[in-house]
MIKE-650539 format. One line per 5 residues: number of its first residue (from 1); their letters; for each residue x, y, z of N, C-alpha, C. Coordinates in nm, 2 decimals, always signed. Layout:
N
NUM) a) X,Y,Z,X,Y,Z,X,Y,Z ~ ...
//
This chain:
268
1) xxxxx) +1.36,+1.84,-1.09,+1.31,+1.92,-1.01,+1.32,+1.91,-0.86 ~ +1.32,+2.02,-0.77,+1.32,+2.00,-0.63,+1.19,+2.05,-0.58 ~ +1.15,+1.99,-0.46,+1.03,+2.06,-0.39,+1.05,+2.04,-0.25 ~ +0.97,+2.13,-0.16,+0.97,+2.10,-0.02,+0.89,+2.00,+0.01 ~ +0.92,+1.91,+0.11,+0.87,+1.80,+0.13,+0.71,+1.82,+0.19
6) xxxxx) +0.69,+1.91,+0.28,+0.56,+1.97,+0.32,+0.48,+2.00,+0.22 ~ +0.54,+2.06,+0.12,+0.45,+2.10,+0.00,+0.42,+1.98,-0.09 ~ +0.49,+1.88,-0.10,+0.46,+1.75,-0.16,+0.36,+1.69,-0.09 ~ +0.37,+1.66,+0.05,+0.28,+1.60,+0.14,+0.14,+1.66,+0.12 ~ +0.13,+1.79,+0.10,+0.00,+1.85,+0.08,-0.05,+1.82,-0.03
11) xxxxx) +0.01,+1.81,-0.16,-0.02,+1.78,-0.28,-0.06,+1.64,-0.27 ~ +0.01,+1.54,-0.23,-0.04,+1.41,-0.24,-0.17,+1.38,-0.15 ~ -0.17,+1.46,-0.04,-0.30,+1.45,+0.04,-0.41,+1.51,-0.02 ~ -0.39,+1.61,-0.10,-0.50,+1.66,-0.18,-0.52,+1.55,-0.30 ~ -0.46,+1.50,-0.36,-0.48,+1.40,-0.46,-0.59,+1.29,-0.40
16) xxxxx) -0.54,+1.22,-0.31,-0.61,+1.14,-0.23,-0.75,+1.17,-0.17 ~ -0.76,+1.31,-0.10,-0.89,+1.36,-0.07,-0.97,+1.36,-0.20 ~ -0.93,+1.42,-0.33,-1.02,+1.44,-0.42,-1.05,+1.30,-0.49 ~ -0.96,+1.18,-0.45,-1.01,+1.06,-0.50,-1.11,+0.99,-0.42 ~ -1.14,+1.05,-0.30,-1.26,+1.00,-0.21,-1.21,+0.97,-0.08
21) xxxxx) -1.07,+0.98,-0.03,-1.04,+0.95,+0.09,-1.07,+1.05,+0.18 ~ -1.10,+1.00,+0.31,-1.13,+1.12,+0.42,-1.00,+1.18,+0.45 ~ -1.03,+1.30,+0.52,-0.90,+1.36,+0.55,-0.80,+1.31,+0.62 ~ -0.83,+1.23,+0.72,-0.72,+1.15,+0.80,-0.64,+1.05,+0.71 ~ -0.74,+0.98,+0.65,-0.67,+0.85,+0.56,-0.59,+0.93,+0.44
26) xxxxx) -0.62,+1.04,+0.40,-0.54,+1.08,+0.29,-0.41,+1.15,+0.35 ~ -0.41,+1.22,+0.47,-0.30,+1.26,+0.54,-0.20,+1.15,+0.56 ~ -0.27,+1.02,+0.61,-0.16,+0.92,+0.65,-0.10,+0.85,+0.52 ~ -0.17,+0.84,+0.39,-0.12,+0.79,+0.29,-0.01,+0.90,+0.24 ~ -0.04,+1.01,+0.25,+0.06,+1.11,+0.21,+0.19,+1.12,+0.31
31) xxxxx) +0.17,+1.12,+0.44,+0.29,+1.10,+0.52,+0.37,+0.98,+0.48 ~ +0.31,+0.87,+0.47,+0.42,+0.76,+0.45,+0.48,+0.74,+0.33 ~ +0.41,+0.79,+0.21,+0.47,+0.81,+0.08,+0.59,+0.90,+0.07 ~ +0.57,+1.02,+0.12,+0.67,+1.13,+0.13,+0.78,+1.07,+0.25 ~ +0.75,+1.03,+0.35,+0.85,+0.97,+0.43,+0.94,+0.86,+0.37
36) xxxxx) +0.88,+0.79,+0.28,+0.98,+0.68,+0.21,+1.08,+0.75,+0.13 ~ +1.03,+0.87,+0.07,+1.13,+0.95,-0.03,+1.25,+1.02,+0.06 ~ +1.20,+1.06,+0.18,+1.29,+1.12,+0.26,+1.38,+1.01,+0.33 ~ +1.33,+0.90,+0.35,+1.42,+0.79,+0.41,+1.53,+0.73,+0.28 ~ +1.50,+0.79,+0.16,+1.60,+0.73,+0.06,+1.54,+0.63,-0.03
41) xxxxx) +1.41,+0.61,-0.01,+1.35,+0.48,-0.09,+1.25,+0.54,-0.17 ~ +1.28,+0.58,-0.29,+1.21,+0.67,-0.39,+1.10,+0.55,-0.44 ~ +1.14,+0.43,-0.44,+1.06,+0.30,-0.51,+0.95,+0.29,-0.43 ~ +0.94,+0.36,-0.32,+0.81,+0.32,-0.24,+0.74,+0.47,-0.18 ~ +0.80,+0.57,-0.24,+0.75,+0.71,-0.22,+0.64,+0.74,-0.33
46) xxxxx) +0.65,+0.88,-0.35,+0.53,+0.94,-0.43,+0.52,+0.87,-0.58 ~ +0.62,+0.78,-0.62,+0.61,+0.74,-0.74,+0.49,+0.64,-0.74 ~ +0.45,+0.61,-0.61,+0.33,+0.51,-0.61,+0.19,+0.56,-0.63 ~ +0.17,+0.69,-0.60,+0.04,+0.77,-0.62,-0.04,+0.74,-0.74 ~ +0.02,+0.73,-0.86,-0.07,+0.69,-0.97,-0.13,+0.56,-0.96
51) xxxxx) -0.04,+0.46,-0.91,-0.07,+0.32,-0.90,-0.19,+0.32,-0.81 ~ -0.16,+0.37,-0.69,-0.26,+0.37,-0.58,-0.40,+0.42,-0.64 ~ -0.40,+0.52,-0.72,-0.52,+0.58,-0.77,-0.59,+0.49,-0.87 ~ -0.51,+0.42,-0.94,-0.56,+0.32,-1.04,-0.63,+0.20,-0.95 ~ -0.55,+0.17,-0.85,-0.61,+0.05,-0.79,-0.75,+0.09,-0.72
56) xxxxx) -0.76,+0.22,-0.66,-0.88,+0.27,-0.62,-0.99,+0.26,-0.73 ~ -0.97,+0.30,-0.84,-1.05,+0.31,-0.95,-1.10,+0.16,-1.00 ~ -1.00,+0.07,-0.99,-1.04,-0.05,-1.02,-1.07,-0.14,-0.91 ~ -1.11,-0.09,-0.80,-1.18,-0.16,-0.69,-1.07,-0.27,-0.63 ~ -0.95,-0.24,-0.66,-0.84,-0.33,-0.60,-0.81,-0.28,-0.46
61) xxxxx) -0.85,-0.16,-0.41,-0.83,-0.11,-0.27,-0.94,-0.01,-0.28 ~ -0.97,+0.00,-0.15,-1.10,+0.08,-0.12,-1.08,+0.19,-0.01 ~ -1.14,+0.30,-0.03,-1.12,+0.41,+0.06,-1.19,+0.40,+0.19 ~ -1.13,+0.47,+0.28,-1.21,+0.47,+0.42,-1.25,+0.35,+0.48 ~ -1.17,+0.26,+0.48,-1.18,+0.12,+0.54,-1.12,+0.11,+0.67
66) xxxxx) -1.17,+0.02,+0.78,-1.10,-0.01,+0.89,-1.08,-0.18,+0.90 ~ -0.97,-0.21,+0.98,-0.98,-0.36,+0.98,-1.07,-0.42,+1.08 ~ -1.11,-0.52,+1.05,-1.19,-0.62,+1.13,-1.10,-0.74,+1.20 ~ -1.13,-0.76,+1.33,-1.06,-0.88,+1.38,-1.15,-1.01,+1.36 ~ -1.07,-1.08,+1.30,-1.15,-1.22,+1.25,-1.11,-1.31,+1.34
71) xxxxx) -1.01,-1.33,+1.43,-0.97,-1.43,+1.54,-0.88,-1.35,+1.63 ~ -0.90,-1.39,+1.76,-0.82,-1.32,+1.85,-0.79,-1.38,+1.97 ~ -0.67,-1.41,+2.04,-0.66,-1.44,+2.17,-0.58,-1.33,+2.25 ~ -0.52,-1.38,+2.35,-0.46,-1.24,+2.42,-0.32,-1.20,+2.35 ~ -0.26,-1.30,+2.28,-0.13,-1.27,+2.21,-0.13,-1.28,+2.06
76) xxxxx) -0.24,-1.34,+2.01,-0.27,-1.37,+1.87,-0.38,-1.30,+1.80 ~ -0.38,-1.26,+1.70,-0.47,-1.20,+1.62,-0.48,-1.20,+1.47 ~ -0.60,-1.26,+1.40,-0.59,-1.24,+1.25,-0.70,-1.11,+1.23 ~ -0.65,-1.04,+1.15,-0.74,-0.93,+1.09,-0.75,-0.93,+0.95 ~ -0.87,-0.87,+0.91,-0.89,-0.84,+0.76,-0.91,-0.69,+0.75
81) xxxxx) -0.83,-0.65,+0.65,-0.80,-0.53,+0.60,-0.93,-0.45,+0.53 ~ -1.01,-0.55,+0.47,-1.14,-0.49,+0.38,-1.09,-0.42,+0.27 ~ -0.96,-0.46,+0.22,-0.91,-0.39,+0.08,-0.87,-0.25,+0.10 ~ -0.86,-0.20,+0.24,-0.82,-0.07,+0.26,-0.69,-0.02,+0.23 ~ -0.65,+0.09,+0.24,-0.51,+0.12,+0.22,-0.40,+0.08,+0.30
86) xxxxx) -0.30,+0.03,+0.25,-0.21,-0.03,+0.36,-0.15,+0.07,+0.46 ~ -0.13,+0.19,+0.42,-0.10,+0.28,+0.51,-0.18,+0.31,+0.62 ~ -0.29,+0.29,+0.61,-0.42,+0.32,+0.72,-0.42,+0.18,+0.80 ~ -0.44,+0.07,+0.72,-0.48,-0.06,+0.79,-0.35,-0.10,+0.86 ~ -0.24,-0.09,+0.78,-0.11,-0.14,+0.85,-0.09,-0.08,+0.99
91) xxxxx) -0.13,+0.06,+1.01,-0.12,+0.12,+1.13,-0.21,+0.06,+1.24 ~ -0.33,+0.04,+1.20,-0.43,-0.03,+1.27,-0.39,-0.15,+1.33 ~ -0.32,-0.25,+1.23,-0.29,-0.38,+1.29,-0.16,-0.37,+1.36 ~ -0.07,-0.28,+1.34,+0.05,-0.26,+1.41,+0.01,-0.21,+1.56 ~ -0.08,-0.12,+1.57,-0.15,-0.08,+1.72,-0.18,-0.20,+1.78
96) xxxxx) -0.26,-0.26,+1.72,-0.32,-0.39,+1.78,-0.21,-0.46,+1.85 ~ -0.11,-0.51,+1.76,+0.00,-0.60,+1.80,+0.08,-0.53,+1.92 ~ +0.11,-0.39,+1.91,+0.18,-0.31,+2.01,+0.10,-0.32,+2.15 ~ -0.03,-0.30,+2.14,-0.10,-0.31,+2.26,-0.11,-0.45,+2.31 ~ -0.12,-0.55,+2.26,-0.11,-0.69,+2.30,+0.03,-0.71,+2.36
101) xxxxx) +0.14,-0.66,+2.30,+0.27,-0.70,+2.35,+0.29,-0.61,+2.48 ~ +0.24,-0.50,+2.49,+0.25,-0.42,+2.61,+0.21,-0.49,+2.73 ~ +0.07,-0.56,+2.71,+0.00,-0.62,+2.81,+0.06,-0.77,+2.84 ~ +0.11,-0.84,+2.73,+0.13,-1.00,+2.76,+0.28,-1.00,+2.71 ~ +0.36,-0.91,+2.68,+0.51,-0.95,+2.65,+0.53,-0.98,+2.51
106) xxxxx) +0.43,-1.02,+2.43,+0.45,-1.07,+2.29,+0.33,-1.07,+2.21 ~ +0.33,-1.08,+2.08,+0.20,-1.07,+2.01,+0.25,-1.11,+1.87 ~ +0.16,-1.19,+1.79,+0.15,-1.21,+1.66,+0.03,-1.17,+1.60 ~ +0.04,-1.08,+1.49,-0.08,-1.03,+1.43,-0.07,-1.08,+1.27 ~ -0.16,-1.14,+1.22,-0.17,-1.18,+1.07,-0.28,-1.08,+1.01
111) xxxxx) -0.23,-1.01,+0.89,-0.30,-0.91,+0.80,-0.33,-0.96,+0.68 ~ -0.46,-0.97,+0.65,-0.50,-1.02,+0.51,-0.58,-0.92,+0.45 ~ -0.61,-0.91,+0.31,-0.69,-0.85,+0.24,-0.66,-0.69,+0.27 ~ -0.53,-0.65,+0.23,-0.51,-0.53,+0.25,-0.43,-0.47,+0.14 ~ -0.45,-0.34,+0.09,-0.38,-0.27,-0.01,-0.22,-0.27,+0.03
116) xxxxx) -0.16,-0.22,-0.08,-0.01,-0.22,-0.07,+0.05,-0.14,+0.05 ~ +0.12,-0.22,+0.14,+0.17,-0.16,+0.27,+0.28,-0.05,+0.26 ~ +0.33,-0.02,+0.13,+0.43,+0.07,+0.14,+0.56,+0.03,+0.17 ~ +0.65,+0.10,+0.23,+0.76,+0.07,+0.28,+0.76,-0.02,+0.39 ~ +0.79,-0.13,+0.40,+0.78,-0.23,+0.52,+0.87,-0.17,+0.64
121) xxxxx) +0.97,-0.11,+0.62,+1.06,-0.07,+0.71,+0.98,+0.03,+0.81 ~ +0.87,+0.10,+0.77,+0.79,+0.18,+0.85,+0.72,+0.12,+0.98 ~ +0.71,-0.02,+0.96,+0.63,-0.08,+1.08,+0.72,-0.14,+1.18 ~ +0.84,-0.18,+1.17,+0.94,-0.19,+1.26,+0.97,-0.06,+1.33 ~ +0.97,+0.04,+1.24,+1.00,+0.16,+1.32,+0.90,+0.20,+1.41
126) xxxxx) +0.77,+0.18,+1.38,+0.66,+0.22,+1.47,+0.67,+0.14,+1.59 ~ +0.70,+0.00,+1.56,+0.72,-0.08,+1.69,+0.81,-0.03,+1.78 ~ +0.92,+0.02,+1.71,+1.05,+0.06,+1.80,+1.01,+0.17,+1.87 ~ +0.94,+0.27,+1.82,+0.90,+0.39,+1.88,+0.80,+0.37,+2.01 ~ +0.75,+0.26,+2.00,+0.67,+0.20,+2.11,+0.77,+0.11,+2.22
131) xxxxx) +0.91,+0.11,+2.18,+1.01,+0.04,+2.26,+0.98,-0.12,+2.26 ~ +0.94,-0.17,+2.11,+0.90,-0.32,+2.12,+1.00,-0.36,+1.98 ~ +1.07,-0.47,+2.01,+1.12,-0.53,+1.89,+1.04,-0.62,+1.82 ~ +1.03,-0.63,+1.66,+0.94,-0.69,+1.61,+1.02,-0.75,+1.46 ~ +0.92,-0.84,+1.41,+0.96,-0.91,+1.29,+0.84,-0.90,+1.19
136) xxxxx) +0.86,-0.90,+1.07,+0.76,-0.86,+0.96,+0.80,-0.95,+0.85 ~ +0.69,-1.03,+0.80,+0.70,-1.13,+0.71,+0.59,-1.09,+0.61 ~ +0.60,-1.06,+0.47,+0.49,-1.01,+0.39,+0.50,-1.11,+0.27 ~ +0.37,-1.16,+0.25,+0.35,-1.26,+0.13,+0.24,-1.18,+0.04 ~ +0.27,-1.15,-0.06,+0.17,-1.06,-0.14,+0.07,-1.17,-0.19
141) xxxxx) +0.04,-1.30,-0.18,-0.08,-1.37,-0.21,-0.08,-1.38,-0.37 ~ +0.04,-1.40,-0.44,+0.02,-1.43,-0.57,+0.01,-1.28,-0.65 ~ +0.00,-1.18,-0.58,-0.02,-1.05,-0.69,+0.10,-1.00,-0.67 ~ +0.15,-0.94,-0.80,+0.29,-0.90,-0.83,+0.39,-1.00,-0.85 ~ +0.36,-1.10,-0.94,+0.45,-1.19,-0.98,+0.56,-1.12,-1.05
146) xxxxx) +0.68,-1.13,-1.00,+0.80,-1.04,-1.05,+0.91,-1.12,-1.04 ~ +0.92,-1.23,-0.98,+1.05,-1.30,-0.96,+1.09,-1.45,-1.03 ~ +1.18,-1.47,-1.11,+1.20,-1.60,-1.12,+1.23,-1.70,-1.03 ~ +1.18,-1.81,-1.00,+1.25,-1.91,-0.93,+1.40,-1.95,-0.96 ~ +1.47,-1.99,-0.88,+1.60,-2.02,-0.89,+1.63,-2.13,-1.03
151) xxxxx) +1.69,-2.10,-1.13,+1.70,-2.20,-1.22,+1.59,-2.16,-1.34 ~ +1.51,-2.07,-1.31,+1.38,-2.06,-1.40,+1.41,-1.90,-1.47 ~ +1.31,-1.89,-1.55,+1.32,-1.76,-1.64,+1.18,-1.68,-1.63 ~ +1.07,-1.73,-1.62,+0.94,-1.67,-1.61,+0.93,-1.62,-1.46 ~ +0.82,-1.53,-1.45,+0.78,-1.47,-1.33,+0.69,-1.56,-1.25
156) xxxxx) +0.72,-1.60,-1.15,+0.65,-1.71,-1.06,+0.63,-1.67,-0.92 ~ +0.71,-1.57,-0.86,+0.71,-1.55,-0.74,+0.70,-1.40,-0.70 ~ +0.65,-1.35,-0.59,+0.65,-1.21,-0.54,+0.76,-1.18,-0.46 ~ +0.78,-1.05,-0.44,+0.91,-1.01,-0.38,+0.92,-1.05,-0.23 ~ +0.79,-1.06,-0.17,+0.79,-1.10,-0.02,+0.88,-1.04,+0.07
161) xxxxx) +0.87,-0.93,+0.10,+0.99,-0.86,+0.18,+0.98,-0.91,+0.31 ~ +1.11,-0.87,+0.39,+1.12,-0.91,+0.52,+1.16,-0.77,+0.61 ~ +1.11,-0.76,+0.72,+1.18,-0.65,+0.79,+1.16,-0.70,+0.95 ~ +1.27,-0.60,+1.00,+1.28,-0.64,+1.15,+1.33,-0.50,+1.21 ~ +1.29,-0.50,+1.33,+1.34,-0.36,+1.43,+1.36,-0.39,+1.55
166) xxxxx) +1.47,-0.33,+1.62,+1.52,-0.34,+1.75,+1.54,-0.20,+1.82 ~ +1.46,-0.15,+1.91,+1.48,-0.05,+1.98,+1.64,+0.00,+2.04 ~ +1.65,+0.10,+2.04,+1.81,+0.12,+2.11,+1.78,+0.24,+2.21 ~ +1.81,+0.23,+2.32,+1.81,+0.32,+2.43,+1.88,+0.44,+2.39 ~ +1.81,+0.56,+2.39,+1.89,+0.68,+2.35,+1.96,+0.69,+2.22
171) xxxxx) +1.89,+0.62,+2.14,+1.96,+0.62,+2.00,+1.85,+0.58,+1.89 ~ +1.88,+0.58,+1.75,+1.81,+0.54,+1.66,+1.79,+0.38,+1.67 ~ +1.68,+0.34,+1.62,+1.65,+0.17,+1.62,+1.73,+0.11,+1.52 ~ +1.76,-0.01,+1.53,+1.83,-0.09,+1.42,+1.72,-0.15,+1.33 ~ +1.70,-0.10,+1.21,+1.61,-0.16,+1.12,+1.64,-0.24,+1.01
176) xxxxx) +1.60,-0.35,+0.99,+1.63,-0.44,+0.87,+1.50,-0.42,+0.79 ~ +1.52,-0.39,+0.65,+1.41,-0.39,+0.54,+1.46,-0.43,+0.42 ~ +1.44,-0.57,+0.39,+1.50,-0.61,+0.24,+1.38,-0.69,+0.17 ~ +1.41,-0.71,+0.03,+1.33,-0.79,-0.05,+1.39,-0.91,-0.04 ~ +1.32,-1.03,-0.10,+1.37,-1.15,-0.12,+1.41,-1.18,-0.26
181) xxxxx) +1.41,-1.08,-0.35,+1.47,-1.08,-0.47,+1.58,-0.97,-0.48 ~ +1.65,-1.00,-0.58,+1.78,-0.91,-0.57,+1.77,-0.77,-0.58 ~ +1.64,-0.71,-0.64,+1.63,-0.56,-0.65,+1.46,-0.56,-0.63 ~ +1.42,-0.45,-0.55,+1.26,-0.44,-0.54,+1.21,-0.38,-0.66 ~ +1.09,-0.44,-0.69,+1.02,-0.38,-0.81,+1.00,-0.22,-0.84
186) xxxxx) +0.99,-0.17,-0.71,+0.99,-0.02,-0.72,+1.10,+0.05,-0.75 ~ +1.23,-0.01,-0.73,+1.34,+0.04,-0.78,+1.38,+0.03,-0.93 ~ +1.31,-0.07,-0.97,+1.31,-0.09,-1.13,+1.22,+0.03,-1.19 ~ +1.12,+0.06,-1.13,+1.03,+0.16,-1.16,+1.11,+0.29,-1.18 ~ +1.17,+0.32,-1.07,+1.26,+0.44,-1.05,+1.38,+0.46,-1.17
191) xxxxx) +1.42,+0.34,-1.19,+1.54,+0.33,-1.28,+1.48,+0.36,-1.43 ~ +1.35,+0.33,-1.44,+1.29,+0.33,-1.57,+1.25,+0.49,-1.58 ~ +1.20,+0.57,-1.48,+1.16,+0.69,-1.49,+1.30,+0.78,-1.53 ~ +1.39,+0.74,-1.44,+1.52,+0.83,-1.47,+1.60,+0.79,-1.59 ~ +1.59,+0.69,-1.66,+1.64,+0.63,-1.78,+1.78,+0.59,-1.74
196) xxxxx) +1.79,+0.53,-1.63,+1.92,+0.47,-1.59,+1.92,+0.32,-1.58 ~ +2.04,+0.27,-1.56,+2.06,+0.12,-1.55,+2.04,+0.07,-1.42 ~ +1.99,-0.05,-1.39,+1.99,-0.12,-1.26,+2.11,-0.19,-1.24 ~ +2.15,-0.23,-1.11,+2.26,-0.31,-1.09,+2.26,-0.42,-1.17 ~ +2.41,-0.47,-1.22,+2.43,-0.60,-1.30,+2.37,-0.72,-1.22
201) xxxxx) +2.33,-0.81,-1.28,+2.29,-0.93,-1.22,+2.15,-0.94,-1.13 ~ +2.09,-0.83,-1.16,+1.98,-0.79,-1.07,+1.84,-0.85,-1.15 ~ +1.85,-0.85,-1.28,+1.74,-0.90,-1.36,+1.77,-1.00,-1.46 ~ +1.67,-1.05,-1.53,+1.72,-1.15,-1.65,+1.64,-1.09,-1.77 ~ +1.70,-1.11,-1.87,+1.67,-1.08,-1.99,+1.58,-1.18,-2.06
206) xxxxx) +1.52,-1.16,-2.18,+1.42,-1.25,-2.21,+1.47,-1.43,-2.27 ~ +1.60,-1.43,-2.25,+1.69,-1.57,-2.27,+1.72,-1.61,-2.15 ~ +1.68,-1.54,-2.03,+1.72,-1.58,-1.90,+1.86,-1.57,-1.86 ~ +1.92,-1.46,-1.94,+2.07,-1.42,-1.91,+2.06,-1.31,-1.80 ~ +2.16,-1.31,-1.70,+2.16,-1.20,-1.60,+2.17,-1.06,-1.68
211) xxxxx) +2.11,-0.95,-1.64,+2.14,-0.84,-1.72,+2.12,-0.72,-1.62 ~ +2.18,-0.59,-1.67,+2.15,-0.48,-1.58,+2.12,-0.36,-1.69 ~ +2.04,-0.37,-1.78,+2.02,-0.29,-1.89,+1.93,-0.19,-1.84 ~ +1.92,-0.08,-1.94,+1.82,+0.04,-1.93,+1.70,-0.03,-1.99 ~ +1.57,+0.00,-1.89,+1.44,-0.06,-1.94,+1.38,+0.02,-2.02
216) xxxxx) +1.32,-0.02,-2.14,+1.24,+0.04,-2.23,+1.10,-0.01,-2.21 ~ +1.08,-0.10,-2.13,+0.96,-0.14,-2.08,+0.91,-0.22,-1.95 ~ +0.83,-0.20,-1.88,+0.81,-0.27,-1.77,+0.74,-0.41,-1.78 ~ +0.67,-0.41,-1.91,+0.58,-0.52,-1.93,+0.65,-0.63,-1.97 ~ +0.77,-0.65,-2.04,+0.82,-0.76,-2.11,+0.91,-0.86,-2.01
221) xxxxx) +0.95,-0.96,-2.06,+1.02,-1.05,-1.98,+1.17,-1.00,-1.93 ~ +1.21,-0.88,-1.99,+1.33,-0.81,-1.96,+1.33,-0.76,-1.82 ~ +1.21,-0.77,-1.75,+1.19,-0.70,-1.61,+1.17,-0.81,-1.52 ~ +1.21,-0.94,-1.54,+1.20,-1.04,-1.46,+1.32,-1.03,-1.35 ~ +1.28,-1.04,-1.21,+1.39,-1.04,-1.10,+1.44,-1.18,-1.08
226) xxxxx) +1.56,-1.17,-1.02,+1.62,-1.29,-0.97,+1.61,-1.29,-0.83 ~ +1.59,-1.41,-0.75,+1.60,-1.43,-0.59,+1.73,-1.39,-0.56 ~ +1.72,-1.35,-0.42,+1.84,-1.34,-0.36,+1.90,-1.47,-0.30 ~ +2.02,-1.47,-0.27,+2.09,-1.62,-0.22,+2.16,-1.58,-0.09 ~ +2.11,-1.65,+0.03,+2.18,-1.64,+0.15,+2.23,-1.78,+0.19
231) xxxxx) +2.37,-1.78,+0.20,+2.43,-1.89,+0.23,+2.39,-1.99,+0.12 ~ +2.36,-1.99,+0.00,+2.33,-2.08,-0.09,+2.19,-2.12,-0.09 ~ +2.09,-2.08,-0.02,+1.95,-2.12,+0.01,+1.89,-2.00,-0.03 ~ +1.79,-2.01,-0.13,+1.71,-1.92,-0.19,+1.58,-1.89,-0.09 ~ +1.56,-1.77,-0.04,+1.45,-1.73,+0.04,+1.32,-1.77,+0.00
236) xxxxx) +1.23,-1.83,+0.07,+1.09,-1.84,+0.06,+1.01,-1.76,+0.12 ~ +0.87,-1.77,+0.08,+0.78,-1.66,+0.16,+0.73,-1.74,+0.28 ~ +0.68,-1.67,+0.38,+0.59,-1.69,+0.51,+0.52,-1.59,+0.54 ~ +0.45,-1.62,+0.65,+0.34,-1.51,+0.69,+0.31,-1.53,+0.85 ~ +0.37,-1.44,+0.92,+0.34,-1.43,+1.06,+0.33,-1.30,+1.09
241) xxxxx) +0.43,-1.23,+1.17,+0.40,-1.10,+1.23,+0.38,-1.00,+1.12 ~ +0.28,-0.92,+1.14,+0.25,-0.83,+1.05,+0.22,-0.87,+0.90 ~ +0.20,-0.98,+0.87,+0.20,-1.03,+0.72,+0.06,-1.04,+0.67 ~ +0.06,-1.04,+0.55,-0.08,-1.08,+0.46,-0.06,-1.22,+0.46 ~ -0.17,-1.29,+0.50,-0.19,-1.43,+0.47,-0.23,-1.45,+0.34
246) xxxxx) -0.16,-1.57,+0.29,-0.19,-1.61,+0.14,-0.35,-1.65,+0.13 ~ -0.41,-1.64,+0.04,-0.54,-1.67,-0.02,-0.53,-1.81,-0.09 ~ -0.62,-1.90,-0.06,-0.64,-2.02,-0.13,-0.63,-2.01,-0.28 ~ -0.58,-2.10,-0.34,-0.57,-2.10,-0.49,-0.63,-2.22,-0.57 ~ -0.71,-2.21,-0.66,-0.76,-2.34,-0.71,-0.70,-2.37,-0.83
251) xxxxx) -0.60,-2.30,-0.87,-0.50,-2.34,-0.99,-0.38,-2.37,-0.95 ~ -0.32,-2.46,-1.07,-0.19,-2.49,-1.04,-0.10,-2.43,-1.14 ~ +0.02,-2.36,-1.12,+0.10,-2.28,-1.25,+0.21,-2.38,-1.26 ~ +0.27,-2.38,-1.38,+0.38,-2.45,-1.40,+0.52,-2.34,-1.35 ~ +0.62,-2.41,-1.34,+0.74,-2.35,-1.30,+0.77,-2.23,-1.39
256) xxxxx) +0.76,-2.28,-1.52,+0.80,-2.19,-1.63,+0.93,-2.24,-1.69 ~ +0.98,-2.15,-1.78,+1.09,-2.18,-1.86,+1.22,-2.19,-1.77 ~ +1.32,-2.27,-1.82,+1.44,-2.27,-1.72,+1.53,-2.20,-1.79 ~ +1.62,-2.14,-1.72,+1.76,-2.06,-1.75,+1.84,-2.16,-1.84 ~ +1.94,-2.09,-1.91,+2.03,-2.17,-2.00,+2.10,-2.26,-1.91
261) xxxxx) +2.14,-2.35,-2.00,+2.22,-2.47,-1.93,+2.34,-2.44,-1.83 ~ +2.40,-2.31,-1.85,+2.50,-2.27,-1.74,+2.44,-2.28,-1.61 ~ +2.31,-2.26,-1.59,+2.24,-2.25,-1.46,+2.21,-2.38,-1.39 ~ +2.22,-2.49,-1.49,+2.16,-2.64,-1.44,+2.28,-2.71,-1.39 ~ +2.24,-2.81,-1.33,+2.35,-2.90,-1.28,+2.44,-2.97,-1.39
266) xxx) +2.57,-2.99,-1.35,+2.66,-3.04,-1.46,+2.68,-3.18,-1.40 ~ +2.65,-3.27,-1.48,+2.66,-3.42,-1.45,+2.75,-3.49,-1.52 ~ +2.83,-3.42,-1.63,+2.94,-3.50,-1.69,+3.06,-3.41,-1.70
//
């Protein structure tokens, strides 16, 4: 089914308005979700609407919130999103950083307690429109454990995306927007909805073997993603510019089952 993107945007806006969001908030959520579809990233587009409504119903995100500045200097800020929608809180945090960078040449903003931020590439694009280069590191604070550590089978890590943007005079900005696992979780959802396969070696089956199968369930071990490999070193998480800060944990979790022996060091 095909639809006009403006009509789709109005539909999404209406859904969030009916769910309790004020008009401006509903518009910003709809704008960012539909723009993700238009950018070719259906994984972060309107497929997220039902999930966001569930988050709202379960008090995992709250409507009509604004960020609070917890700590601030001329070039640093820690801000709390009060569990507001990421599309709104993200814009507020980014604007704070842009304003600081405009005055002082550089800024670092850390964002915590915020709803899903959508397509992270939105945020370096926003900075680029203001003529600023930016780096963005996202740590989901233990929520959305989807990735097996290298050599493991069970989900223990979040996708922890990284993004960057560089403005280009009289041209489109250079934008990097990647996940630190081989495939973004949302792209698995899209494949599931379409009834298609994901690329080979992006996920693990229940026995820890690389797979690229059609998904019959998002809930089982077969949906475990694998980490990306850059120069032989597997990417870990961090939290600086435009990031969600990790929250303290009182529990320790085991690494989980290991993959079959072919992934282990050979000593004989």
